[in-house]
N, C-alpha and C positions, 0 to 999 in steps of 0.2 A: 270917345276914349277907345271905345272899341279899333277905331284905324291903329291908334298908338299900340296896344296891343298885338298886333300881328309884326310889330319888330321888336327886335331885343329889348328887354327892359329888366329890372332887377328890384327885389323887394329890400330896403336896408334898415335895420333898429341903430339906431343911438342910444345908447343906456350910458346912464351917469347914478352914482350917487347923491343924495341931499345930504346927506351927515355920512360921515366916514363909515364903512360897510367892516364890523365885528360879526355879524351873524350873516348865514346866507348868503356867501359870496358867489358871484357870477362866476359859472362855468361854461367853456365853449370847448363844442368836438370839433375837431378839426374834420373840414368837409371831405376831402381827401380820404379819410380814412371810414367814411359812411357808402354803406354798398347801398345800390339801389332794393336791394332786398330787406334794407333795415328799415324802409320808409314805411309809416301805416297811413295811409289816408283818412280824414276827420272832417266833417262838415263844419263850416264856418255859417252859422244862421242867423241874422238878425232879421230885425221888419221890414226894410228895405232891400234888402242883398243878402246871397247866397253863394257863401265861396266855398273853399277848400284849405285846408292845412295838415300839415304833417309832423309825426310825433316820430321818436327811431324808437326801435326796441333793442335791446340790448344787443350787444355784439363785441367780444374780447379785444376784436383789433381795434375798436374806436382809440383816439388819443385824445383824451379832455385837456385842460388848459383851464386856469382858475386862477383869479384877480384877487387875493388876499388884502384886508386890508384900502381897498379904493378910496381913495380921498374925491371932495367935491368938486378941485380942478381938474378929473380926470375923468373919461369917457370911453367908451368902446364903440367901435362902429361895427358893426355884424349883417354881413351880407346874407340875409335866408334866403333866399330865393334869387335864381338867374335864369333865364328863361334859354340863356343859349347854350346847346348842346354839343359842343364841340370839344369835350376835353375839360376845359375849367370849372374853378367847384361851382357847385349850384345850390347846396342846401349846408348849413354851418347851425347844428341843434345848439343849444342853449338852456341855460337852468340856473336857478340855485340850489344851492345844497345843503345839506347839514354838515359842515366842516366840525370835527373834533376838536380843534384846536382854538376854537372860538370861547372866549372865557363863558364860566354857566351863567352871568348876569347881564353878559350881550344884549343891547338896546336890540328890537327888529330892527331888520334891513328897511331902509327907505332910501328910492329910487323912483328916477322917471325915465319913460322911454318915449323915444319918439320913433313914428314909423312913416316911410319916406316910399312913394316910388321913383325910381330912375329912367325915364327913357333916353336911350341912347341912339346918336345919328346912322342913320345906316353905312 
């Protein structure tokens, strides 16, 4: 694994609802609107692994997109990280949020997220 991480790799999330989304839809920040100074590193600590993740701080330049009323047959692919440092998008922040247009009696969001690593050939 260490050798594979020396080449280009990306962390991809695949997110989809289990039931129609009426509350807390997913929002994704355009990676090109995130400045390096917006990133805040945080530790990921597990019993057999230690890693790092990023949060982003507020920046009025961020461009957010959200996906209201997503259905079970819809999915989002989110490139959360790309090791390439050649100018392409490297990080994409994402979060659920309180949508003021949601019905007051909307059921809580139910979703599933798969995280995977993509290794690129040289």
